[in-house]
C-alpha positions in Angstrom: -0.4 0.0 -0.1 1.0 3.6 -0.8 0.2 6.5 0.7 -0.2 9.8 -1.3 0.4 12.7 0.9 -1.8 15.5 -1.6 -3.9 18.2 -2.2 -5.7 18.6 -5.6 -2.7 20.5 -7.2 -1.4 20.4 -10.8 1.7 18.8 -8.1 -0.8 16.5 -6.8 -2.2 15.6 -9.4 0.2 14.0 -11.7 0.7 11.3 -9.0 -3.2 10.9 -8.4 -2.8 10.2 -12.1 0.0 7.9 -12.1 -1.5 5.7 -9.2 -4.3 5.4 -11.1 -2.4 4.6 -14.4 -0.4 2.0 -12.8 -3.2 0.7 -10.8 -1.4 0.6 -7.5 -3.4 0.0 -4.1 -2.9 3.8 -2.2 -4.4 5.5 0.6 -5.0 9.7 0.3 -3.7 11.5 3.6 -5.0 15.3 2.5 -2.9 17.9 3.6 -4.1 21.5 4.2 -1.4 23.2 2.7 -4.2 26.6 3.1 -3.9 25.6 6.5 -0.3 25.1 6.6 0.0 21.0 7.3 2.5 21.0 5.3 4.9 22.8 8.2 4.1 19.9 10.5 7.5 18.3 12.0 5.6 14.5 10.7 5.6 15.8 7.0 8.1 17.4 6.5 10.6 14.3 7.7 8.8 12.6 4.2 8.8 16.1 2.7 11.7 18.6 4.1 10.8 20.8 1.1 7.6 21.2 2.7 5.4 20.7 -1.0 2.9 18.3 -1.7 2.6 15.8 -3.2 4.9 12.6 -1.7 4.4 9.4 -1.4 5.3 6.4 1.4 5.3 2.8 -0.3 4.6 0.1 2.7 5.8 -2.3 -0.1 8.7 -1.5 -2.1 10.8 -3.4 -4.4 12.9 -6.0 -2.1 11.5 -5.7 0.5 12.2 -3.7 3.7 11.1 -0.5 5.8 8.8 1.8 3.7 10.2 4.0 2.0 9.1 7.7 1.3 9.6 10.0 -1.5 9.0 13.8 -2.1 9.3 15.9 -5.5 7.2 14.8 -8.4 10.1 13.9 -10.7 11.5 11.5 -8.2 7.9 10.3 -7.5 7.4 9.7 -11.2 10.1 7.7 -11.5 10.0 5.6 -8.5 6.5 4.6 -9.6 7.2 3.6 -12.6 10.6 1.8 -11.6 8.2 0.2 -9.5 4.9 -0.5 -11.6 7.4 -1.3 -14.7 5.2 1.2 -16.9 5.3 4.3 -18.3 9.0 4.7 -18.9 10.6 2.8 -22.2 13.4 0.5 -21.6 15.8 1.6 -24.1 18.0 3.8 -24.0 17.0 6.7 -26.7 13.3 6.5 -25.6 14.2 6.6 -21.7 16.3 9.7 -22.2 13.8 11.5 -24.3 11.5 11.3 -21.2 13.8 12.3 -18.9 14.4 15.3 -21.0 11.0 16.2 -20.9 10.4 15.4 -17.8 12.9 17.7 -16.3 11.5 20.4 -19.0 8.3 20.2 -16.9 10.1 20.6 -13.3 12.4 22.8 -14.5 10.6 25.3 -16.7 7.1 24.2 -17.7 5.5 24.5 -14.4 7.8 26.8 -12.2 7.0 29.4 -15.6 3.6 28.6 -14.8 2.9 28.8 -11.6 4.8 32.6 -11.6 2.6 33.9 -14.3 -1.0 32.3 -12.7 0.5 34.4 -9.4 1.1 37.6 -10.8 -2.4 37.5 -13.0 -4.3 35.6 -10.2 -3.2 36.4 -6.9 -0.4 39.4 -6.6 -2.2 42.3 -4.3 -0.7 44.3 -6.5 -0.9 43.5 -10.3 2.4 44.5 -11.8 2.8 45.0 -15.5 6.7 44.0 -15.3 5.9 40.6 -13.9 2.7 40.1 -15.8 4.4 40.4 -19.1 7.5 38.7 -18.2 5.4 35.7 -17.4 2.9 36.3 -20.5 6.2 35.4 -22.9 7.6 32.9 -21.3 4.9 31.5 -20.5 4.1 31.6 -24.8 7.2 30.2 -25.5 7.1 27.2 -23.8 3.6 26.1 -25.2 5.2 27.1 -28.5 8.5 24.5 -27.5 5.6 21.8 -26.6 3.7 22.4 -29.8 6.0 22.0 -32.0 7.1 19.1 -30.4 3.8 17.7 -30.6 4.0 18.1 -34.1 6.4 15.6 -34.5 5.4 13.2 -32.2 2.0 11.5 -31.0 3.0 12.2 -27.3 5.5 14.5 -25.8 7.9 11.4 -25.7 7.0 9.5 -28.5 4.8 7.2 -29.7 4.0 5.8 -26.2 2.5 7.3 -22.7 4.3 8.2 -20.4 5.9 10.1 -17.1 6.4 12.8 -19.0 2.6 13.5 -20.3 1.4 13.0 -16.4 3.6 15.6 -15.6 3.1 18.1 -18.0 -0.6 17.3 -18.5 -2.1 18.9 -15.4 -0.6 22.1 -16.0 -1.6 22.5 -19.5 -5.3 21.8 -17.2 -5.2 25.2 -15.7 -4.6 26.9 -19.4 -8.4 28.9 -19.0 -6.5 29.8 -15.7 -3.9 31.1 -17.8 -6.0 33.0 -19.9 -4.7 31.1 -22.8 -5.9 29.4 -25.9 -5.5 26.2 -26.8 -6.6 26.8 -30.8 -3.2 29.0 -31.0 -1.5 25.6 -30.0 -3.0 23.1 -32.4 -0.8 20.3 -31.7 -1.0 21.0 -27.5 -5.0 21.0 -28.1 -5.0 17.3 -29.9 -2.8 16.0 -27.4 -4.7 17.3 -24.7 -7.8 15.9 -25.9 -5.5 12.3 -26.3 -4.8 12.3 -22.6 -8.4 14.2 -21.3 -9.6 11.0 -23.0 -7.7 8.4 -20.7 -10.1 7.1 -17.7 -7.3 6.2 -15.0 -6.5 10.3 -16.4 -10.2 11.0 -15.1 -10.2 9.2 -11.9 -6.9 10.8 -10.8 -7.8 14.2 -11.3 -10.9 12.5 -9.5 -8.9 12.3 -6.4 -10.0 15.6 -3.4 -11.9 17.3 -6.6 -14.2 19.2 -4.0 -11.2 20.2 -1.6 -9.7 22.6 -5.1 -9.6 25.9 -3.8 -9.5 28.1 -6.7 -9.4 31.7 -4.3 -6.7 31.2 -1.9 -6.1 34.7 -2.0 -10.1 35.7 -0.7 -9.0 34.3 2.9 -6.1 36.3 4.4 -4.8 32.9 6.3 -4.6 31.3 3.5 -3.2 34.1 1.7 -0.4 34.3 4.5 0.3 30.6 4.3 0.3 30.2 0.8 2.5 33.2 -0.5 3.5 35.1 2.8 1.7 38.0 2.1 0.2 39.8 5.0 -2.5 42.9 4.3 
């Protein structure tokens, strides 16, 4: 059994989707990030960066003590190895998946996160910041669109953890004020992934707990963004 320490955010969705796709049994351990539960000592032992998601695998490959994993890229790789799925075995295929997984973690996620923050949550609308992250978001969408013009899925012909890492961030496109009509290859891929039953099941985990307006509550705003007003 795997314990999934979770909140329904793009990063949380990645791991819920992977667990559903693999059919691995798991128990959801909700973490109320608006209330600051990610800073509690017990959670920090599992996720020292005080971020969700994290997992604890009570039945790790090879047996022995439970294994905890934090950071979404590391979790996806761990689960791919455990399940023997969604990661090519050949050198070239594995390299492509790793490239696009790192692209998501180092580029797409952080930049879209900043774009969303300055558009939606910042107490002051800063034109320089909004313009900077809008342009970088558009550039990254363009990179993804060009890639998907050459391949069925992000890393090639097969659906992999790279798709699972990227999809949750593209899911936020309307909130980011992006239209997929401008990125037809992304739109094709988005529909292809969205139709997967396991992906839909992953997105449904704790769906009712999604907080679309965390800036509206002073305590939540301070906890998540360090903003006091």
